[in-house]
N, C-alpha and C positions, 0 to 999 in steps of 0.2 A: 250571516253564515259564511259568505265569501271572505269577509275580513278575518273571521276566526280561522278559516282554513289557511289563509296567507300567513297569519301569525304563527300557526302551528308548523307550517313548512319552514319558515325562517328560523324557528327555534331549533330545528334539527340540522340545519345547514351550518357548516363552519363559517364564521365571520371573516376569517382570513385563511390563507393557504396553510396547510399543515406542514408543508416543507417550504420554508421561506429562504430564498436566495437573495442576499443583499450585497450589491457591488459597492466596494469602498476603494480607496486609493491603494493600488498594488495588492489588494486582497479581496476575497469574497467570503462573506460569512454565511454559514448554513445553520438554520435552526429548524427543529422538528417539534411539532406540537407545542410551540411557544417557548421551547428551551434550547439554549445554545448546543450545537452538536459539534461542529468543526469549522475551521477557516482554511481556505486555500490561499497560500502565500506565494507571491512571485514578485518580479520587478528587478531593477538594475542592481540592487544590493543583495540579491538572492542567487546563490550559485546554481541551484536547481530548484524548481518549484516543489512545494510539499504541503501536505495537509496536517494541521495541528490544532488542538489535540483531537483524538477520536474518543467518543464517549459511548458508554452503554446507555440503554433507555432510562436507567436510574439516574443518569448524570455523572456517574463515576468515570474519570478519565482512565482509559486502558492503554495509553501510550505514555512514554517517558516525557517529562517536561524539559529536561536538559537538551540542548543549550539555550532554548528560548526562555525558560524560566528556571528558577532554582527551587528544588524541593529537598528538604532535609532527608538524608539517608540515601538519596539517589546516587547512582554512579555518574561519573563525569568523563567516561571514556568515549571515544568515537564521536566527536561533536558533529560529524557529517551525517550521522544517523538521526534524522529529524522527523520523528513521528511516522510519516508515510511518504514514500518517494518512489521514483522510477528512474533508473540510470544504469550505467555499466562502467566498470573500471578499465576496460580495454577496448577502445574504439579507435582504430588506426593508431594504436599505441598510446593514446591519451586517456586520462582517467576522468570520467564524468561522475564517479561515485564518491571518491574520497576528496572532493573538490572544493571544500569550503574556502572562502577567500583568505581565511587566517593562515592556511597552509602555504600560501604563495610567497610568504616571506622566508620560507625554508629553502635554501639554495638547492637542496637535494631534489625538490619537486618543482622548482620554478620552471615554467614553460612546458610542464607535462600535464597540466590540468585543463580539460575542456569544460565548457559551461553550457547550461541549458536555459535559454531565455524565452519567456512567453512573449510572443509578438502580437497575439490577437485573442481577445475573448470573443468567441463566436456565438455563445449562448450563455445566459445566466437567467434561468427561468424557474420561477416558483410554481407550485402546484398542490392540489389537494392531496394527492397520493404519492407524488414524487416530484423532486426538483432536479434540475440538470445544469451542469456546467460543462461547456465544450470550449476547448482552447487549442491554439496552434503554437508550437514552440520550435525554436531552431537550436540544434546542437552545434555549437561553434568551437572551432579550434582557437588557440591563443592568437593566431595570426588573422582571425576574423573570418576564415573560410567556414561556410556552413556545410557540414557533411551530411546532416539528416534533418528532415522536417518531421516533427511529431504532431499528429492529430490525436487529441485525447478527449474522451467523453466520460463524464462521471455522473452517475444517476443515483440519487439519494432517496431511499424509500421511507415512507412513514409507517406507522403501525408498530405493534409490539408483539411479544416481548423482545424481539431481536431488532438490531439496527443493521440494515443491509445497504451496501454500496456496490454498484456494478461499474466496472472500469472497462474501457476499450481503448487500446493504443494502436495506432498505425504509424509505423516508421517508414519513411520514404527516403531512399538514398539520393543525395544530390551529387555525390562523387562516388568513386569506388570506396566501399566501406567494409572493413573487417572487424567483426566482433570477436575478440580473442578469447581463448579458453582460459578464463580467470574466474575465481570464485566470487568476487565482489560484484554482485548484480542479483537481480535486475529490478524486481518489484519487492520493495522492502517496507517493513514496519519495525519500529523499535518499541518494544512492549514496556508497560509500567513495571516498576520494581517488584511488585507483588506477583507478577506473572513470570519473572525470571526463575530458573531452576535454583534450588538451594545452593549457595556459593559459600565455601569455607571462609573467605576473607570479606564477605559482605557485611555491612552494618547490621546490627540486630533488628533495627526497624528502618523501613518497612520490612516485614518478614517476607523472605523469598519462598514462594509456595508453588511455583509454576510446574506444569507437566505438559510436555509435548506429546501429541498423539498423531499418527498418520493413518491413512486409509487401510494400510496393511496390518495395523495393530502395533506398529512400532511405537515405543515410548522412550522418552529422554533423548538428549543429543546423541548419545552413543548409538541409538538405533534409528535415528531420523536424519542426522546430518549426511548430506551427500547422497541420499537415497531418492529414487523416483517414486512419486505418489500423486494421486489425483487431488488430494486435499491434505491439509495439515491444520492442527489446532493447538493453540497455547491456552491453557486454563489455569486458574489459581484464585487466590483471595486478594482482593484490592479494597482497602478501607473497610474491611469487615464483610465484604460482599463477594460471593463466588461468581466469577465472570470468566469469559473466554473470548478469544478471537479465532476465527477460522478463515482460511484463504482457500478458495476453490479454483483449481485450474480448469480449463474448458476444453472439451473435445474439439479438435480442429485448430487449437493453438499450435504454433511452431514448437516442435520438440515434445509434444504431449505424450505421456505425463511428465511434468517438469521434475528437475532435481531441486532439492531443498537445501539452502544455505541457512540452516536454523541452528542457533547457538544458545547454550544454556544461559549466557550472560544477558540475553534479551533480544538478539537480532533474529528476525523472522522474515526470511526472504526466499524467493524462488529464482532459479537461474538455469536456463536451458543450455548455456554455452560452456559450462565448466565440466564436461564429461570426463576429460582426461584428468583434471585436478581432483574432482570429487571421488573418482574411483581409483586413485593412486596409480594412474596410468594403465589400468586394466582395460579401459575403453579407449577408442581412438579419439583424436583431437576433436573438441567440440566447436571449434571456430566456425563462424558463418561469414561468408563474403557476399556482399550485395554489389551489383553493378548499378550505375545511375538509373533511377526509375524503379528499381526493384523495391519490394515492400516486405515487411514483417508485420504480422498482426497478432495481438495478444488480447484476450479477454479474461478478466478475473472477477470473482465475486468475493466480497469480504462480509462476514457475518459476525457481529458482536452480540454475544448471547449471555444470558444468566446460566449458572451451573457449569458443569464440565461437558466434554464432547459427547459423552453417553447420554446424560440427562437432557441435553439440548438437541439430541437426535441428529447430530451433524451428518452421519452417514446417510440417513434418509433424506435430509435436506439436499445433500449433494446429488443423490440419485435423481431427485426431482429436477434439480437445476440442470444436470448434465443431460438428462433425457431430452430436453427441448432442443439441444444442439445435436445430439446423436441422431435424432429423427430427421434432421435436415441433411445429413451427410449422404 
């Protein structure tokens, strides 16, 4: 009887972690339920760390492959927009956003690009319901001066039908640091071609079918770009499947609710610093200056879901998510 009970219990327990985190050289692979999900890339040859690709629970990639891989019909603009990243284009006048090493041969930008280097992987932990990667980075000027320390936590959740990642970023100033009022920032995703808005000059395939939606009911770039909102969603058809990506801002974040730098060509980002630029100078300058030791904190949730924002109940998911932080305030 006891042996039968043990066998029955073992049969319902997972043989391996459902979220598996695997450390490799200068990258960390994440798999969920035995299927590849994403990889965290860093190292001396990476201008800023990034996750690539992001996948839906079905396995469909919802981020653009370029410039890491080549897919027929994809656009090849903005090679610095690598799947998912965190940076800003104006930090003490230096650009940490448009900063891929290939640009440094251009005399117009030489010496103007900062870089973000991972110095330590603090945690790479698998788990039955979630896996976690914690890392520490330095934001460095070309002269080697470290202006910011970044502590990042990424939690990957198992289960379906959605794929959920929670992000936490803490930026600590090592010198006096000014984040300038500039549109290129801060937390960004470059979506797959199918999630782009229809573009008149885009290739016929993959078909561009994307639709932006924000928490206020705005739709398309015309109604969403430069607007403040608690969440935004990009949805469309990728490889014959209707899928979407939502980003949740978090009560308590600096500048909440954030402004959105969301473009029809496929950039999906939020940025608290560009008040002046996003509002055509109707709002005051959005620059933020930190003294040594000062910190900025950001939390975001990313939800990759089947269907569109309405059928995925993104508004309800956001309400549940935000409620846990609002209750703490």
